[in-house]
PDB file of N, CA, C and O in Angstrom:
ATOM      1  N   MET A   1      -4.961  -0.157  -2.186  1.00  0.00           N
ATOM      2  CA  MET A   1      -4.237  -1.055  -1.777  1.00  0.00           C
ATOM      3  C   MET A   1      -4.376  -1.753  -0.623  1.00  0.00           C
ATOM      4  O   MET A   1      -4.380  -1.079   0.408  1.00  0.00           O
ATOM      5  N   ALA A   2      -4.536  -3.383  -0.493  1.00  0.00           N
ATOM      6  CA  ALA A   2      -5.353  -3.986   0.589  1.00  0.00           C
ATOM      7  C   ALA A   2      -4.581  -4.390   1.090  1.00  0.00           C
ATOM      8  O   ALA A   2      -4.647  -5.619   1.099  1.00  0.00           O
ATOM      9  N   ILE A   3      -3.463  -3.854   1.769  1.00  0.00           N
ATOM     10  CA  ILE A   3      -2.738  -4.259   3.007  1.00  0.00           C
ATOM     11  C   ILE A   3      -2.201  -2.756   3.731  1.00  0.00           C
ATOM     12  O   ILE A   3      -1.602  -1.745   3.363  1.00  0.00           O
ATOM     13  N   ARG A   4      -2.727  -3.219   4.811  1.00  0.00           N
ATOM     14  CA  ARG A   4      -1.794  -1.873   5.808  1.00  0.00           C
ATOM     15  C   ARG A   4      -1.660  -2.722   7.175  1.00  0.00           C
ATOM     16  O   ARG A   4      -2.010  -3.844   7.540  1.00  0.00           O
ATOM     17  N   ILE A   5      -1.022  -1.697   7.713  1.00  0.00           N
ATOM     18  CA  ILE A   5      -0.155  -2.041   9.201  1.00  0.00           C
ATOM     19  C   ILE A   5      -1.200  -1.217  10.217  1.00  0.00           C
ATOM     20  O   ILE A   5      -1.407  -0.007  10.122  1.00  0.00           O
ATOM     21  N   SER A   6      -1.812  -2.085  11.196  1.00  0.00           N
ATOM     22  CA  SER A   6      -2.551  -1.339  11.990  1.00  0.00           C
ATOM     23  C   SER A   6      -2.088  -0.699  12.924  1.00  0.00           C
ATOM     24  O   SER A   6      -0.968  -0.192  12.881  1.00  0.00           O
ATOM     25  N   ASP A   7      -2.983  -0.609  14.052  1.00  0.00           N
ATOM     26  CA  ASP A   7      -2.606   0.120  15.184  1.00  0.00           C
ATOM     27  C   ASP A   7      -1.759  -0.399  16.420  1.00  0.00           C
ATOM     28  O   ASP A   7      -1.283   0.297  17.317  1.00  0.00           O
ATOM     29  N   GLU A   8      -1.677  -1.734  16.275  1.00  0.00           N
ATOM     30  CA  GLU A   8      -1.173  -3.092  16.811  1.00  0.00           C
ATOM     31  C   GLU A   8       0.343  -3.465  16.692  1.00  0.00           C
ATOM     32  O   GLU A   8       0.993  -4.382  17.194  1.00  0.00           O
ATOM     33  N   CYS A   9       0.797  -2.080  15.564  1.00  0.00           N
ATOM     34  CA  CYS A   9       2.197  -2.688  15.307  1.00  0.00           C
ATOM     35  C   CYS A   9       3.008  -2.117  16.792  1.00  0.00           C
ATOM     36  O   CYS A   9       2.606  -1.181  17.484  1.00  0.00           O
ATOM     37  N   VAL A  10       4.148  -2.892  17.030  1.00  0.00           N
ATOM     38  CA  VAL A  10       5.115  -2.845  17.953  1.00  0.00           C
ATOM     39  C   VAL A  10       6.205  -2.368  17.569  1.00  0.00           C
ATOM     40  O   VAL A  10       7.161  -2.412  18.343  1.00  0.00           O
ATOM     41  N   ALA A  11       6.368  -1.686  16.045  1.00  0.00           N
ATOM     42  CA  ALA A  11       7.648  -1.209  15.151  1.00  0.00           C
ATOM     43  C   ALA A  11       8.917  -2.448  15.668  1.00  0.00           C
ATOM     44  O   ALA A  11       9.773  -2.111  16.486  1.00  0.00           O
ATOM     45  N   CYS A  12       8.894  -3.669  15.163  1.00  0.00           N
ATOM     46  CA  CYS A  12       9.891  -4.481  16.021  1.00  0.00           C
ATOM     47  C   CYS A  12      10.545  -4.986  14.466  1.00  0.00           C
ATOM     48  O   CYS A  12      11.145  -6.061  14.440  1.00  0.00           O
ATOM     49  N   GLY A  13      10.417  -4.245  13.294  1.00  0.00           N
ATOM     50  CA  GLY A  13      11.107  -4.039  12.793  1.00  0.00           C
ATOM     51  C   GLY A  13      11.035  -5.572  11.444  1.00  0.00           C
ATOM     52  O   GLY A  13      11.555  -5.496  10.331  1.00  0.00           O
ATOM     53  N   SER A  14      10.336  -6.698  11.929  1.00  0.00           N
ATOM     54  CA  SER A  14      10.320  -7.858  10.640  1.00  0.00           C
ATOM     55  C   SER A  14      10.021  -7.512   9.426  1.00  0.00           C
ATOM     56  O   SER A  14      10.697  -7.761   8.429  1.00  0.00           O
ATOM     57  N   CYS A  15       8.770  -6.795   9.478  1.00  0.00           N
ATOM     58  CA  CYS A  15       8.397  -6.418   7.697  1.00  0.00           C
ATOM     59  C   CYS A  15       9.699  -5.629   7.263  1.00  0.00           C
ATOM     60  O   CYS A  15      10.230  -6.043   6.232  1.00  0.00           O
ATOM     61  N   LEU A  16      10.200  -4.716   7.801  1.00  0.00           N
ATOM     62  CA  LEU A  16      11.465  -4.279   7.285  1.00  0.00           C
ATOM     63  C   LEU A  16      12.379  -5.016   6.224  1.00  0.00           C
ATOM     64  O   LEU A  16      12.584  -4.955   5.012  1.00  0.00           O
ATOM     65  N   ASP A  17      12.824  -5.753   7.324  1.00  0.00           N
ATOM     66  CA  ASP A  17      13.964  -6.849   6.628  1.00  0.00           C
ATOM     67  C   ASP A  17      13.274  -7.590   5.769  1.00  0.00           C
ATOM     68  O   ASP A  17      14.118  -8.047   4.998  1.00  0.00           O
ATOM     69  N   ALA A  18      12.244  -7.962   5.469  1.00  0.00           N
ATOM     70  CA  ALA A  18      11.531  -8.881   4.755  1.00  0.00           C
ATOM     71  C   ALA A  18      10.809  -8.558   3.350  1.00  0.00           C
ATOM     72  O   ALA A  18      10.718  -9.287   2.362  1.00  0.00           O
ATOM     73  N   CYS A  19      10.217  -6.969   3.592  1.00  0.00           N
ATOM     74  CA  CYS A  19       9.741  -6.443   2.503  1.00  0.00           C
ATOM     75  C   CYS A  19      10.922  -6.575   1.048  1.00  0.00           C
ATOM     76  O   CYS A  19      12.103  -6.231   1.090  1.00  0.00           O
ATOM     77  N   PRO A  20      10.332  -7.055   0.056  1.00  0.00           N
ATOM     78  CA  PRO A  20      11.558  -7.010  -1.131  1.00  0.00           C
ATOM     79  C   PRO A  20      11.351  -5.502  -1.867  1.00  0.00           C
ATOM     80  O   PRO A  20      12.218  -4.984  -2.571  1.00  0.00           O
ATOM     81  N   GLU A  21      10.554  -5.137  -1.686  1.00  0.00           N
ATOM     82  CA  GLU A  21      10.035  -3.548  -2.533  1.00  0.00           C
ATOM     83  C   GLU A  21      10.769  -2.155  -1.705  1.00  0.00           C
ATOM     84  O   GLU A  21      10.791  -1.018  -2.176  1.00  0.00           O
ATOM     85  N   GLY A  22      11.253  -2.502  -0.581  1.00  0.00           N
ATOM     86  CA  GLY A  22      11.558  -1.629   0.280  1.00  0.00           C
ATOM     87  C   GLY A  22      10.189  -0.706   0.450  1.00  0.00           C
ATOM     88  O   GLY A  22      10.367   0.511   0.395  1.00  0.00           O
ATOM     89  N   ALA A  23       9.217  -1.056   0.594  1.00  0.00           N
ATOM     90  CA  ALA A  23       7.723  -0.055   0.810  1.00  0.00           C
ATOM     91  C   ALA A  23       7.363   0.000   1.845  1.00  0.00           C
ATOM     92  O   ALA A  23       6.210   0.383   2.042  1.00  0.00           O
ATOM     93  N   ILE A  24       8.346  -0.423   3.111  1.00  0.00           N
ATOM     94  CA  ILE A  24       7.642   0.100   4.635  1.00  0.00           C
ATOM     95  C   ILE A  24       8.493   1.250   4.907  1.00  0.00           C
ATOM     96  O   ILE A  24       9.639   1.420   4.492  1.00  0.00           O
ATOM     97  N   ALA A  25       7.852   1.968   5.600  1.00  0.00           N
ATOM     98  CA  ALA A  25       8.698   3.190   6.076  1.00  0.00           C
ATOM     99  C   ALA A  25       8.772   3.127   8.113  1.00  0.00           C
ATOM    100  O   ALA A  25       7.801   2.672   8.718  1.00  0.00           O
ATOM    101  N   GLU A  26       9.727   3.518   8.701  1.00  0.00           N
ATOM    102  CA  GLU A  26       9.773   3.136  10.285  1.00  0.00           C
ATOM    103  C   GLU A  26       8.950   4.618  10.651  1.00  0.00           C
ATOM    104  O   GLU A  26       8.802   5.595   9.917  1.00  0.00           O
ATOM    105  N   GLY A  27       8.501   4.416  11.992  1.00  0.00           N
ATOM    106  CA  GLY A  27       8.307   5.149  12.716  1.00  0.00           C
ATOM    107  C   GLY A  27       7.451   4.575  13.921  1.00  0.00           C
ATOM    108  O   GLY A  27       7.351   3.349  13.979  1.00  0.00           O
ATOM    109  N   ASP A  28       6.793   5.384  14.939  1.00  0.00           N
ATOM    110  CA  ASP A  28       6.001   4.598  16.047  1.00  0.00           C
ATOM    111  C   ASP A  28       5.120   3.640  15.184  1.00  0.00           C
ATOM    112  O   ASP A  28       5.252   2.500  15.632  1.00  0.00           O
ATOM    113  N   ILE A  29       4.508   3.662  14.413  1.00  0.00           N
ATOM    114  CA  ILE A  29       4.072   2.400  13.777  1.00  0.00           C
ATOM    115  C   ILE A  29       4.063   2.718  12.197  1.00  0.00           C
ATOM    116  O   ILE A  29       3.653   3.693  11.566  1.00  0.00           O
ATOM    117  N   PHE A  30       4.643   1.576  11.829  1.00  0.00           N
ATOM    118  CA  PHE A  30       5.187   1.618  10.631  1.00  0.00           C
ATOM    119  C   PHE A  30       4.375   1.877   9.624  1.00  0.00           C
ATOM    120  O   PHE A  30       3.187   1.929   9.942  1.00  0.00           O
ATOM    121  N   ALA A  31       4.724   2.127   8.083  1.00  0.00           N
ATOM    122  CA  ALA A  31       3.466   2.396   7.148  1.00  0.00           C
ATOM    123  C   ALA A  31       4.378   1.955   5.914  1.00  0.00           C
ATOM    124  O   ALA A  31       5.597   1.889   5.752  1.00  0.00           O
ATOM    125  N   ILE A  32       3.283   1.684   5.122  1.00  0.00           N
ATOM    126  CA  ILE A  32       3.378   0.981   4.068  1.00  0.00           C
ATOM    127  C   ILE A  32       2.960   2.241   2.594  1.00  0.00           C
ATOM    128  O   ILE A  32       1.902   2.823   2.358  1.00  0.00           O
ATOM    129  N   ASP A  33       4.517   2.286   1.731  1.00  0.00           N
ATOM    130  CA  ASP A  33       4.216   2.922   0.629  1.00  0.00           C
ATOM    131  C   ASP A  33       3.067   2.785  -0.387  1.00  0.00           C
ATOM    132  O   ASP A  33       3.651   2.396  -1.398  1.00  0.00           O
ATOM    133  N   PRO A  34       2.040   2.866  -0.619  1.00  0.00           N
ATOM    134  CA  PRO A  34       1.644   2.371  -2.005  1.00  0.00           C
ATOM    135  C   PRO A  34       1.678   2.426  -3.195  1.00  0.00           C
ATOM    136  O   PRO A  34       0.979   1.928  -4.077  1.00  0.00           O
ATOM    137  N   ALA A  35       2.808   3.268  -3.191  1.00  0.00           N
ATOM    138  CA  ALA A  35       3.728   3.240  -4.735  1.00  0.00           C
ATOM    139  C   ALA A  35       4.631   2.531  -4.603  1.00  0.00           C
ATOM    140  O   ALA A  35       5.362   2.665  -5.585  1.00  0.00           O
ATOM    141  N   LYS A  36       5.187   1.505  -3.616  1.00  0.00           N
ATOM    142  CA  LYS A  36       6.154   0.825  -3.740  1.00  0.00           C
ATOM    143  C   LYS A  36       5.983  -0.477  -3.790  1.00  0.00           C
ATOM    144  O   LYS A  36       6.752  -1.325  -4.242  1.00  0.00           O
ATOM    145  N   CYS A  37       4.403  -0.672  -3.057  1.00  0.00           N
ATOM    146  CA  CYS A  37       4.406  -1.919  -2.377  1.00  0.00           C
ATOM    147  C   CYS A  37       3.780  -2.745  -3.580  1.00  0.00           C
ATOM    148  O   CYS A  37       3.186  -2.154  -4.481  1.00  0.00           O
ATOM    149  N   SER A  38       3.919  -4.038  -3.575  1.00  0.00           N
ATOM    150  CA  SER A  38       3.729  -5.108  -5.080  1.00  0.00           C
ATOM    151  C   SER A  38       2.721  -5.864  -4.321  1.00  0.00           C
ATOM    152  O   SER A  38       2.556  -6.917  -4.936  1.00  0.00           O
ATOM    153  N   GLU A  39       1.931  -5.830  -3.229  1.00  0.00           N
ATOM    154  CA  GLU A  39       1.337  -6.884  -2.487  1.00  0.00           C
ATOM    155  C   GLU A  39       1.268  -8.553  -2.432  1.00  0.00           C
ATOM    156  O   GLU A  39       0.463  -9.483  -2.389  1.00  0.00           O
ATOM    157  N   CYS A  40       2.772  -8.241  -2.468  1.00  0.00           N
ATOM    158  CA  CYS A  40       3.250 -10.018  -2.334  1.00  0.00           C
ATOM    159  C   CYS A  40       2.553 -10.551  -1.195  1.00  0.00           C
ATOM    160  O   CYS A  40       2.041 -11.660  -1.343  1.00  0.00           O
ATOM    161  N   LYS A  41       2.443 -10.004  -0.151  1.00  0.00           N
ATOM    162  CA  LYS A  41       2.231 -10.282   1.282  1.00  0.00           C
ATOM    163  C   LYS A  41       3.023 -10.812   2.252  1.00  0.00           C
ATOM    164  O   LYS A  41       2.613 -11.337   3.287  1.00  0.00           O
ATOM    165  N   THR A  42       4.505 -10.634   1.818  1.00  0.00           N
ATOM    166  CA  THR A  42       5.484 -11.442   2.403  1.00  0.00           C
ATOM    167  C   THR A  42       5.542 -10.615   4.390  1.00  0.00           C
ATOM    168  O   THR A  42       5.837 -11.200   5.433  1.00  0.00           O
ATOM    169  N   CYS A  43       5.127  -9.124   4.180  1.00  0.00           N
ATOM    170  CA  CYS A  43       4.513  -8.649   5.498  1.00  0.00           C
ATOM    171  C   CYS A  43       4.320  -9.218   6.392  1.00  0.00           C
ATOM    172  O   CYS A  43       4.845  -9.602   7.437  1.00  0.00           O
ATOM    173  N   VAL A  44       2.853  -9.257   5.475  1.00  0.00           N
ATOM    174  CA  VAL A  44       1.761 -10.158   6.300  1.00  0.00           C
ATOM    175  C   VAL A  44       2.101 -11.630   6.920  1.00  0.00           C
ATOM    176  O   VAL A  44       1.837 -12.123   8.017  1.00  0.00           O
ATOM    177  N   GLU A  45       2.574 -11.973   6.141  1.00  0.00           N
ATOM    178  CA  GLU A  45       3.274 -13.481   6.797  1.00  0.00           C
ATOM    179  C   GLU A  45       4.385 -13.564   7.945  1.00  0.00           C
ATOM    180  O   GLU A  45       4.561 -14.307   8.911  1.00  0.00           O
ATOM    181  N   THR A  46       5.119 -12.357   7.347  1.00  0.00           N
ATOM    182  CA  THR A  46       6.422 -11.866   8.345  1.00  0.00           C
ATOM    183  C   THR A  46       5.949 -11.560  10.026  1.00  0.00           C
ATOM    184  O   THR A  46       6.508 -12.035  11.015  1.00  0.00           O
ATOM    185  N   CYS A  47       4.914 -10.747  10.016  1.00  0.00           N
ATOM    186  CA  CYS A  47       4.701 -10.107  11.100  1.00  0.00           C
ATOM    187  C   CYS A  47       4.381 -10.654  12.418  1.00  0.00           C
ATOM    188  O   CYS A  47       3.162 -10.810  12.492  1.00  0.00           O
ATOM    189  N   PRO A  48       5.002 -11.019  13.523  1.00  0.00           N
ATOM    190  CA  PRO A  48       5.217 -11.900  14.343  1.00  0.00           C
ATOM    191  C   PRO A  48       3.548 -11.620  15.469  1.00  0.00           C
ATOM    192  O   PRO A  48       3.229 -12.240  16.484  1.00  0.00           O
ATOM    193  N   ILE A  49       3.094 -10.924  15.041  1.00  0.00           N
ATOM    194  CA  ILE A  49       2.045 -10.372  16.028  1.00  0.00           C
ATOM    195  C   ILE A  49       0.606 -10.167  15.471  1.00  0.00           C
ATOM    196  O   ILE A  49      -0.410  -9.843  16.086  1.00  0.00           O
ATOM    197  N   GLY A  50       0.778 -10.435  14.164  1.00  0.00           N
ATOM    198  CA  GLY A  50      -0.614  -9.950  12.933  1.00  0.00           C
ATOM    199  C   GLY A  50      -0.849  -8.868  12.960  1.00  0.00           C
ATOM    200  O   GLY A  50      -2.055  -8.720  13.154  1.00  0.00           O
ATOM    201  N   ALA A  51      -0.129  -7.596  12.831  1.00  0.00           N
ATOM    202  CA  ALA A  51      -0.728  -6.339  12.841  1.00  0.00           C
ATOM    203  C   ALA A  51      -0.528  -5.956  11.323  1.00  0.00           C
ATOM    204  O   ALA A  51      -1.039  -4.838  11.265  1.00  0.00           O
ATOM    205  N   ILE A  52      -0.220  -6.166  10.484  1.00  0.00           N
ATOM    206  CA  ILE A  52      -0.502  -6.044   9.209  1.00  0.00           C
ATOM    207  C   ILE A  52      -1.709  -7.315   8.343  1.00  0.00           C
ATOM    208  O   ILE A  52      -1.433  -8.508   8.217  1.00  0.00           O
ATOM    209  N   ILE A  53      -2.609  -6.863   8.003  1.00  0.00           N
ATOM    210  CA  ILE A  53      -3.752  -7.398   7.783  1.00  0.00           C
ATOM    211  C   ILE A  53      -3.984  -7.150   6.192  1.00  0.00           C
ATOM    212  O   ILE A  53      -3.270  -6.268   5.715  1.00  0.00           O
ATOM    213  N   GLU A  54      -4.655  -7.638   5.528  1.00  0.00           N
ATOM    214  CA  GLU A  54      -5.156  -7.606   4.284  1.00  0.00           C
ATOM    215  C   GLU A  54      -6.696  -7.127   4.316  1.00  0.00           C
ATOM    216  O   GLU A  54      -7.512  -7.667   5.063  1.00  0.00           O
ATOM    217  N   GLU A  55      -7.063  -5.949   3.347  1.00  0.00           N
ATOM    218  CA  GLU A  55      -8.345  -5.679   3.953  1.00  0.00           C
ATOM    219  C   GLU A  55      -9.225  -6.207   2.949  1.00  0.00           C
ATOM    220  O   GLU A  55     -10.444  -6.159   3.110  1.00  0.00           O
TER     221      GLU A  55
END
């Protein structure tokens, strides 16, 4: 998977609402489920602090 949520995540929830696949799980730092992620990059574009990055 080429997309991940970095340690900079502040758990604001923007990506949760934006993900069309429901691939993001809540936590102190959110996580992306690679089995559900289609790599559409909606979360990357939605994150207000740039904590979701492409590798």
